[in-house]
C-alpha positions as CSV (number, residue, x, y, z in Angstrom):
1,M,-26.9,77.3,-42.0
2,T,-26.6,73.7,-43.4
3,T,-28.5,71.1,-41.5
4,L,-26.4,68.0,-40.9
5,E,-27.8,64.5,-41.5
6,T,-28.2,62.6,-38.2
7,I,-27.0,59.0,-38.4
8,L,-27.7,58.1,-34.8
9,E,-30.0,59.6,-32.3
10,V,-30.3,58.5,-28.7
11,K,-33.5,59.5,-27.0
12,N,-34.1,59.4,-23.2
13,L,-32.0,56.2,-22.8
14,K,-32.4,54.5,-19.4
15,T,-30.2,51.5,-18.4
16,T,-30.5,49.8,-15.0
17,F,-28.4,47.1,-13.3
18,K,-29.6,44.8,-10.7
19,T,-27.2,44.4,-7.7
20,D,-27.3,42.9,-4.3
21,A,-27.7,46.4,-2.8
22,G,-30.6,47.3,-5.2
23,D,-31.1,48.6,-8.7
24,V,-28.6,51.1,-10.1
25,N,-29.7,53.6,-12.8
26,A,-26.4,53.8,-14.6
27,V,-27.8,55.7,-17.5
28,D,-30.8,57.9,-16.6
29,G,-32.5,59.7,-19.5
30,V,-29.5,60.3,-21.9
31,S,-30.2,62.0,-25.2
32,F,-27.9,63.2,-28.0
33,K,-27.5,63.2,-31.8
34,L,-24.6,62.1,-33.9
35,P,-24.3,63.8,-37.3
36,K,-23.1,61.8,-40.2
37,G,-19.3,62.0,-40.7
38,K,-18.8,63.9,-37.4
39,T,-17.4,63.1,-34.0
40,I,-19.1,63.5,-30.7
41,G,-17.1,63.3,-27.5
42,I,-18.8,61.9,-24.3
43,V,-16.9,63.1,-21.3
44,G,-17.2,62.9,-17.5
45,E,-15.6,61.4,-14.4
46,S,-15.4,57.7,-13.9
47,G,-18.8,56.2,-13.1
48,S,-20.7,58.9,-15.0
49,G,-22.2,56.4,-17.4
50,K,-20.1,57.0,-20.5
51,S,-19.2,53.4,-21.3
52,I,-22.6,52.0,-20.3
53,T,-24.2,54.4,-22.8
54,A,-21.9,53.0,-25.5
55,L,-22.6,49.4,-24.5
56,S,-26.3,50.1,-24.4
57,I,-26.2,51.3,-28.0
58,L,-24.6,48.0,-29.0
59,R,-26.9,46.0,-26.6
60,L,-23.9,44.5,-24.8
61,I,-24.7,45.4,-21.2
62,G,-24.7,41.9,-19.7
63,S,-27.3,39.7,-18.1
64,N,-27.8,41.8,-15.0
65,G,-28.4,45.0,-17.0
66,Q,-31.6,46.1,-18.7
67,T,-32.5,49.0,-21.0
68,K,-35.8,50.1,-19.5
69,G,-36.7,53.0,-21.7
70,G,-35.8,55.3,-24.6
71,E,-34.9,54.8,-28.2
72,I,-31.6,54.3,-30.1
73,L,-32.4,55.4,-33.7
74,Y,-29.8,54.3,-36.3
75,K,-30.8,55.5,-39.7
76,G,-34.3,55.8,-38.4
77,Q,-34.7,52.2,-37.0
78,D,-34.8,51.6,-33.2
79,L,-32.0,49.3,-32.3
80,L,-33.8,48.3,-29.1
81,K,-36.6,46.7,-31.1
82,L,-34.3,44.6,-33.4
83,S,-34.1,40.9,-33.0
84,E,-30.9,39.6,-31.5
85,D,-30.1,38.0,-34.9
86,K,-30.4,41.3,-36.7
87,M,-28.5,43.1,-34.0
88,R,-25.7,40.6,-34.3
89,K,-25.4,41.2,-38.0
90,L,-25.3,45.0,-37.4
91,R,-22.9,44.9,-34.5
92,G,-19.3,45.0,-35.7
93,N,-20.5,45.4,-39.3
94,E,-22.2,48.8,-39.4
95,I,-21.5,49.9,-35.8
96,S,-18.2,48.9,-34.4
97,M,-16.4,49.5,-31.1
98,I,-12.8,49.9,-29.8
99,F,-12.8,48.7,-26.2
100,Q,-10.8,50.2,-23.4
101,E,-8.1,47.6,-22.8
102,P,-6.9,45.7,-25.8
103,M,-5.1,43.0,-23.8
104,T,-8.4,41.9,-22.3
105,S,-10.4,42.4,-25.5
106,L,-8.2,40.3,-27.7
107,N,-8.3,36.5,-27.4
108,P,-4.9,35.3,-26.2
109,V,-5.1,31.9,-27.9
110,Y,-5.7,33.2,-31.5
111,T,-3.4,35.2,-33.7
112,V,-4.4,38.7,-34.5
113,G,-4.9,37.7,-38.1
114,Q,-7.4,35.0,-37.1
115,Q,-9.3,37.5,-35.0
116,I,-9.5,40.1,-37.7
117,S,-10.4,37.4,-40.3
118,E,-13.3,36.2,-38.2
119,A,-15.3,39.4,-38.6
120,L,-14.6,39.5,-42.4
121,M,-15.7,35.9,-42.9
122,L,-18.8,36.4,-40.8
123,H,-20.0,39.8,-42.1
124,Q,-18.4,40.1,-45.6
125,N,-18.7,36.4,-46.7
126,M,-15.0,36.3,-47.5
127,S,-13.1,33.0,-47.9
128,K,-10.3,32.3,-45.4
129,K,-7.6,33.3,-47.9
130,E,-9.4,36.5,-48.8
131,A,-9.9,37.4,-45.1
132,H,-6.2,36.7,-44.4
133,L,-5.1,39.1,-47.2
134,R,-7.6,41.7,-46.1
135,S,-6.2,41.4,-42.5
136,I,-2.8,42.2,-43.8
137,E,-4.2,45.3,-45.6
138,L,-5.9,46.5,-42.5
139,L,-2.7,46.1,-40.4
140,T,-1.0,48.2,-43.0
141,L,-3.8,50.7,-42.9
142,V,-3.3,51.3,-39.1
143,G,0.4,51.6,-39.5
144,I,1.8,48.3,-38.1
145,P,5.2,47.5,-39.6
146,S,5.8,44.1,-41.3
147,P,2.1,43.3,-41.4
148,D,2.6,40.0,-43.2
149,K,4.6,38.9,-40.2
150,R,2.5,40.6,-37.4
151,V,-0.7,39.0,-38.7
152,K,0.7,35.7,-37.4
153,N,1.5,37.1,-33.9
154,Y,-0.5,36.4,-30.7
155,P,-1.6,39.5,-28.7
156,F,1.1,38.9,-26.0
157,E,3.8,39.3,-28.6
158,L,2.8,42.9,-29.4
159,S,3.3,46.1,-27.5
160,G,0.4,48.1,-26.0
161,G,0.3,50.5,-28.9
162,M,0.4,47.8,-31.5
163,R,-2.4,45.9,-29.7
164,Q,-4.5,49.1,-29.8
165,R,-3.8,49.4,-33.5
166,V,-4.9,45.8,-33.9
167,M,-8.2,46.7,-32.1
168,I,-8.7,49.6,-34.5
169,A,-8.0,47.3,-37.5
170,M,-10.6,44.8,-36.2
171,S,-13.2,47.6,-35.7
172,L,-12.6,48.9,-39.2
173,A,-12.6,45.5,-40.9
174,C,-16.2,45.9,-42.2
175,N,-16.0,49.6,-43.0
176,P,-18.5,50.6,-40.3
177,E,-20.8,53.6,-40.5
178,I,-20.2,54.4,-36.8
179,L,-17.1,53.8,-34.7
180,I,-17.4,53.9,-30.9
181,A,-14.0,54.5,-29.3
182,D,-14.0,53.9,-25.6
183,E,-10.9,55.4,-24.0
184,P,-8.8,54.2,-26.9
185,T,-5.6,55.7,-25.5
186,T,-5.8,54.4,-21.9
187,A,-2.5,53.2,-20.5
188,L,-0.5,54.3,-23.6
189,D,2.4,56.7,-23.4
190,V,1.9,60.3,-24.7
191,T,3.6,59.7,-28.0
192,I,1.6,56.6,-28.8
193,Q,-1.6,58.3,-27.7
194,A,-1.0,61.1,-30.2
195,Q,-0.3,58.5,-33.0
196,I,-3.6,56.6,-32.2
197,L,-5.7,59.8,-32.1
198,E,-4.1,61.0,-35.4
199,L,-4.8,57.6,-36.9
200,I,-8.5,57.5,-36.0
201,K,-8.9,61.1,-37.3
202,D,-7.1,60.2,-40.5
203,L,-9.2,57.1,-41.1
204,Q,-12.4,59.0,-40.3
205,D,-11.5,61.5,-43.0
206,R,-10.7,58.8,-45.5
207,L,-13.6,56.5,-44.8
208,G,-16.3,59.0,-43.9
209,M,-17.2,57.4,-40.6
210,S,-19.1,58.9,-37.7
211,V,-17.3,58.6,-34.4
212,I,-18.4,58.5,-30.7
213,F,-15.3,59.2,-28.6
214,I,-15.6,58.3,-24.9
215,T,-13.0,59.8,-22.7
216,H,-12.3,61.7,-19.4
217,D,-9.6,63.7,-21.1
218,L,-10.8,67.1,-22.3
219,G,-7.6,67.6,-24.2
220,V,-8.4,64.7,-26.4
221,V,-11.9,66.1,-26.9
222,A,-10.5,69.5,-28.0
223,E,-8.2,67.8,-30.6
224,T,-10.7,65.3,-32.1
225,C,-14.3,66.1,-31.6
226,D,-16.9,68.3,-33.3
227,Y,-19.5,68.1,-30.5
228,V,-19.4,67.3,-26.8
229,A,-21.8,65.7,-24.4
230,V,-20.8,66.1,-20.7
231,M,-22.1,63.4,-18.4
232,Y,-22.5,63.5,-14.7
233,A,-24.1,60.8,-12.5
234,G,-25.8,59.0,-15.4
235,Q,-27.2,62.1,-17.2
236,V,-26.1,64.4,-20.0
237,V,-25.7,67.8,-18.2
238,E,-24.2,69.9,-21.1
239,Y,-24.1,69.5,-24.8
240,S,-22.6,71.8,-27.4
241,D,-20.2,72.2,-30.3
242,V,-16.7,71.8,-29.1
243,R,-15.7,75.4,-29.7
244,S,-18.5,76.8,-27.6
245,L,-17.8,74.4,-24.8
246,F,-14.2,75.5,-24.4
247,R,-14.8,79.2,-25.0
248,E,-18.0,79.6,-22.9
249,P,-18.9,76.6,-20.8
250,K,-22.1,77.2,-18.9
251,L,-22.6,74.4,-16.5
252,P,-20.8,74.8,-13.1
253,Y,-19.5,71.2,-13.4
254,T,-18.1,71.8,-16.9
255,I,-16.4,75.0,-15.7
256,G,-15.0,73.1,-12.8
257,L,-13.6,70.4,-15.1
258,L,-11.9,73.0,-17.3
259,K,-10.5,74.9,-14.3
260,S,-8.9,71.7,-12.9
261,L,-6.8,71.1,-16.1
262,P,-3.2,72.3,-16.4
263,R,-2.8,74.9,-19.2
264,H,0.2,76.3,-21.0
265,D,-1.5,79.5,-22.4
266,I,-2.0,81.2,-19.0
267,E,-0.1,81.5,-15.8
268,Q,-1.3,79.0,-13.2
269,T,-0.1,78.9,-9.6
270,K,-2.3,76.0,-8.7
271,L,-5.0,73.8,-10.1
272,E,-8.6,74.2,-8.8
273,P,-10.1,70.8,-8.1
274,I,-13.9,70.2,-7.8
275,K,-14.6,69.7,-4.1
276,G,-16.5,66.6,-3.0
277,N,-17.2,63.3,-4.7
278,V,-19.5,61.9,-7.3
279,P,-22.8,60.8,-5.5
280,S,-23.4,57.1,-4.9
281,P,-25.7,55.5,-7.5
282,Y,-27.6,54.1,-4.5
283,N,-28.2,57.5,-3.0
284,M,-28.6,60.2,-5.6
285,P,-29.4,63.8,-4.4
286,V,-33.0,64.8,-4.6
287,G,-32.5,67.9,-6.9
288,C,-29.6,68.6,-9.2
289,R,-27.1,65.8,-8.9
290,F,-24.2,68.2,-8.9
291,S,-25.8,70.5,-6.2
292,P,-23.8,69.1,-3.2
293,R,-20.6,70.1,-5.0
294,C,-21.7,73.2,-6.8
295,P,-20.5,76.6,-5.5
296,A,-23.6,78.3,-7.0
297,A,-26.3,75.9,-5.7
298,T,-29.5,77.4,-4.1
299,D,-32.5,75.7,-2.4
300,L,-34.1,75.3,-5.8
301,C,-31.1,73.3,-7.0
302,R,-31.2,71.1,-3.9
303,T,-34.9,70.2,-4.1
304,K,-35.8,70.0,-7.8
305,M,-34.1,68.4,-10.8
306,P,-33.4,70.8,-13.6
307,L,-34.4,70.0,-17.2
308,L,-32.0,70.0,-20.1
309,E,-32.5,73.5,-21.5
310,T,-31.8,74.3,-25.1
311,D,-30.7,77.8,-26.3
312,E,-31.1,79.5,-29.6
313,K,-27.9,77.9,-31.0
314,G,-29.1,74.4,-30.1
315,N,-26.6,74.0,-27.2
316,Q,-28.0,72.4,-24.1
317,V,-27.4,72.7,-20.3
318,R,-29.0,71.1,-17.3
319,C,-28.8,73.9,-14.8
320,W,-31.4,76.1,-13.0
321,I,-29.2,79.2,-13.6
322,Y,-30.2,79.3,-17.3
323,S,-33.9,78.5,-16.8
324,E,-36.9,80.8,-16.4
325,E,-37.4,79.5,-12.8
326,W,-34.1,80.9,-11.6
327,N,-34.7,83.5,-8.9
328,G,-31.2,84.2,-7.8
329,E,-28.7,86.9,-8.8
330,S,-28.5,87.9,-12.5
331,E,-24.7,87.5,-12.4
332,V,-23.4,84.3,-10.9
333,E,-19.8,83.7,-10.0
334,I,-18.7,80.1,-10.6
335,Y,-15.1,79.0,-9.9
336,G,-14.0,82.6,-10.4
337,E,-15.9,83.1,-13.6
338,T,-19.0,85.3,-14.1
339,R,-22.1,83.8,-15.9
340,I,-25.2,85.7,-16.8
341,A,-28.3,84.0,-15.5
342,K,-31.9,83.8,-16.8
343,G,-35.2,83.9,-14.9
344,R,-37.4,85.8,-12.5
345,G,-34.6,87.4,-10.5
346,A,-32.3,87.7,-13.5
347,K,-33.7,90.0,-16.2
348,T,-30.8,89.5,-18.6
349,V,-30.5,86.8,-21.2
350,L,-28.0,84.1,-22.1
351,P,-24.7,85.4,-23.4
352,D,-23.8,85.1,-27.1
């Protein structure tokens, strides 16, 4: 089996925000690896910590936020230990980001050409004329018609899909090693969503980028990602290659997410929602954070936090069912699906 080169590794990342009601641990011990040239999807409900994880990587969390622990290793160097000047040179140049809403991310008083040119002049030492010509090339690359005219447009003169393409052009201006795409198809219609996703995938193949795809849409993950990190309440709760996740999800939360999706390959009479709500960041459960909503939860789950267990394939799951400490039934039914447990009461092993 070929070992893939890791370009980015996040280790036990912890990011906290100060609020009037107290400190909030928005990201609480997140770890994952991004192989070079591959795509990892970070999925989960709103408020799970996906975007804060991305902003923490770029050190853009704001004045009321603080990264209190962990490492963010990019090509072996810890980004949390770089000076702000070195981080500014790396941000947008080697690691770039497409933000959620292009209309609020683009400056309304500058043309799109001026905004793309700014990064080129700053990081690539281009002249104003060179940057302008390169901006036209980039707009052509992302499929914007009449780029020589559109380069002079202001953001409000463009459609939502075109603004999102401008954001992609800006993020690719310096040929970054890593592209972070935070909900890049939000508020776009289905046809434009498909075009944007296809564009990112095509550019990745051509330019050899590594991509972090942040989304709540598992359909997008299935289409675009090689690996998946499922987040819940500030933690990574399941990590695997994309095929394993969809074929054999292990975590009750992941199974619930997949069960709640409409599907065309099987007959569905109704969708099965996950009952309950995401816990308040000010009042997290004592044990497993999903235990108040989990149909398989036991007293162990409600009193002790499970670790992120790793199986023989390198896939990970944060669930007592798959640990040596599990003392429940050997077969556990979760949202109508049977899973084989591991532990004192369960003498069987993890399924292949």
